[in-house]
N, C-alpha and C positions, 0 to 999 in steps of 0.2 A: 910560427909553428903550424903543424897540421893536425887536425883532430878527426878521427873516423867516427861516424855516427852509424850505429847498428840498430836494427829492429829488436826491441826488448823480447819479443816472443820467438821469432824465428832465428835471430842472430845474424841475419843477412845484412849486408852493407846497404845503407840508404844513400849516403853521400859522404864526401870528405870536405871539411871546411879548411880552406887555406888562409894564410895570413892572419892567423889568430895570435894575439899576444897575451901576456900574463895578466893584463888588466882588463881583458874582455870579460864581460859578465855572462852569466847563463842566459839572461834575457837577450844579450847581443847574439849569442849562438842561435837562440830560437828565431830571432828575426832573420838571420842568414838562411836558416833552413826554410823559413816561410817564403823567402824570395825564390828559392828553387822549387818549392812544393807549396803552392798557394792553398792547398787543402789543409795543410798543417799550420794554421794560424797559432801565434804564441800561446794563447790560453788553452789550446787543444793539446799542447805538447807537455810531456813529463820527461825530463832528462835525468838520467841516473848513472851512477858509477858502476852498478851491477844490474843485471836484468830484473831482479826483484828487490833492488835496493830502494833507499828512500828517495823521494822526489827532491831534486836540488832546487833551492830557492833562487829566484831571479836575481837577487843581489849578490850571490856568491861569484867570486872571480875565478878564472881559470887557474891562477896561481894557488888559490886556496884549496883547489881540488887535488893538488899534488899528483898530477898524472905522470906516469912513468915514461921516461924518454924511450922512444921506439915502440911504445904501446899505448899511445894516447887515444883512447876511445871512450865514447859515451853511448848509453843505450837510450833509445827513444821509444816511449810508449804513447800510443794514440789514445787520448782520453775521450775521444768521440766529440760530437757536436756539443757546444757549450752555450750557456745562457747566463745572463747576469744575475747575481744574488739578489739585487734589489728588485729586479723584475719578478723573480720567483716569490719573494716575500710579499710584494704588493698583490700578486695574484692569489696567493694562499690565504692572505689576511682579509682581502676585500670580499672574496667569495662567501665566507660565513656570514657577513653582514647581510648580503642580499638573499642568501638561502634562508636565514632566520626571518627576515622581513616577509618573505613569501608566506610563511606559516602564520605569522603574527597578524599581518594586514589582510590576508585573503583566506579566512577560515572557510568561507562558503565554497571557494574553489577547491580547497584541500579536503575538507570534511563533509561538505554538502549541507552545512548548517548556516543559516542566514543570521539568526540572532541567538546569542547565548550570553549568560551572565558569567563573567570571569572574575576570579579572585585577584585582589591587588598584586599578589606575588607574581602573577603572570606578566603584568606590566613592568614590575621591578626587575624581573629576570630579563625581559627584553632590553631595558635600559642598561643593565649591567653587561649583557652580552655585547650590545652595540658599542658601549663605552670602551670595553676591552679591545675590540678589534679596530675601532677608529684610532685608538691610542697606538696600536701596533702599526697601523698604516702610516701615521704621522711620525712615529719613531723611525720607521724604515726610511722615510723620505728625508728627515731632518736630523736624526740623532745617531743612528747606527753608522759606524765606520768599519767597512768589511776588510778583513785581512786578505781575503781571496776575492778576486773580481768576478769569477764565474764558477758554475757547477755544471755537471752533465745535464743536458736538456731533458733527459728522461725524468729527472727529479721533480720537474714542475708538475708532471702528471701524477706522480706518487704523492707528493705533498698536498696538491690540491684535492685529490681523492680523499685523503685523510681528513683535512680540515673541512672541506665542503660536506663530505659524507657525515661526519659527526655533527656538524651544524644542523643538517636536516634531521638527523636522528634525534637529537636533543630537542629541537624546536617542535617536532611533530608531537612529542608527548607533553611538553609543557603547555603548548597552546591547544591541546586537544579538548573538545567540549567535556569530556569525561575525566579531565585531569583532577586528581585529588590534592587539595591544598595540604601544606605541612601539618603534621599532627598537633603541634603545640602552638599553631597560629602565629600571632605577632611576636610571642616570646621566642620563637624559633627564627622568624624571618628577619627581624630588624637587627638583632645582634650579629647574625650571619652577614647581613648587608654591610654593617659597619666593618666587619672583618674583611669582606671583599674589598671595600674602598681602601682600607689601610694597606692591604697587600698590593693593590694596584699602585698606590702611591710609592710603596717601597720598591716595586719593580721598576717604575719610572726613575726613581732616584738612583738605582744601581746602573741603569742604562746611561743616565746622564754622567755618572761618575766614570764609567768606562769611556764615554766619548771624550771627557776632559783629560783622560790619561793618554790618549793617542792624538797627536797633532794632525790636522787635516793633511791628507795626501801621503801619509806615512804608514808604515806597518810596525811602528814602535810598540814593544811589549814591555810592561813593567809589573812589579808586584802591586796588586790593588790593596789599598789601606782605607780605613774609615776616614771620611772627611767631616766637615762641619755639619753635614746633614745627618740627623740622628738615625735615619733609615739605613745609612751605610755602615752603621756599627756592626751589622751582621758579617761584614768582611772579616771581623776578628775571629769568627767561628767557622765560616765555610768559604770555599773558593768561588762558588757560583751562587751568591745570594739572589741573583735575578731569577734563577730557577726555583729557589726556595720560596720566594714571594709569589711566583706564578702558581706553583702547586698550592700554596695557601689560598690564593684567589679562588681556584676551582674547588677546593675543599669547602670553602665558605659558600660558593654558589650551589654546590651539591646539597649542603645542609639547608640552605635557604629554600631551595625548590623541592627537596625531598624527591628527586627524580632519578630513577635507576640509570637511564642512559647518560645523565650527567655524571654519575658515579663511574661508569665505564670510561667516559671521556677523561675523567680525572686520573683514573688508574693508568690508562694508556699513556697519558701525558707524563705522569710521574715516572713511569718506567723509562720512557725515551729520554726525558731530561736527566734522569739518574745516570744513564749511559753517557750522555754528553758531559755531565759534570765530572764523572770519574775520569774520562779521557782528558778533560781540561786540567783537572787537579794533578794528574800524572805529568802532564806537560809542564806545569808550573814547577813541580818538584825536580824535573830533569833540567829545566832551563835555568833555574835560580837556586844556587847552593844555599842561600840564606832564606829560602822560603819558609814561612812559619809551619813547623811540623804538626802543630796542635790543630790545625784546621782540618775539617772534613769536607768532602766534595759538595754535599747539598743539605744534609740534615745535621744540625749541630750536635756534636758529641757521639753521634751514631753512625752516619753514613756519608 
């Protein structure tokens, strides 16, 4: 059969694909387009049934698309230059480590002060911050299994600006010679530190559970349920407990440091993770008819 490929915005014909059969996949079509137009490598293409329709997955077959005889056409949208998710994650998570290190290790360079007495919480905050982002780098390398291979290259600049900028903002105030320690001293610092560690372990546990749910090299999706790890019991209450634990970590970090920029970072992160969690929760409900309706996206019983 023959399929006409049209530009999603202009509606103009880009090409015609000949000798397509019912068992050809969307990925096969993308590869054939790429052979004719090397600029449009598969990751850059979005094929759709309608100009503003949903993006067809690579695994769908021509037969499943139910194209009408005599009017077999698909719309191609150029997603622009792409970059791997892993590359973006490694950049956005490694940057905050070095940004924070600059303020922590070189106060004379930043503040013009050679010797200053620092409160123990300054060192604890550095250890917590570094632990979190080293964990994220290692998870990106060894734990995360991405359902999408690439994202628009512009995202690396946006994401890195967010993470690196907040790292510098938070580090500047916590490591400042005039930094004011928490009002309640150790009674405030150490319980919050314990909460931070617990939430970090919970976040790691959820990421490991997600990894075990998806066999290597596949895009398999299934309903997440608690495992033998007690930290995963939060799956019974929310769809994205990894975000719940992450927000918990930064709430504890904010309480521990009593730092306003840390509070702003926590609020910004909570807002963004809430949007992601709501989107993923809705996808679960659409994809699985037996998905537990009692679950909330990110905050148990509330949101």
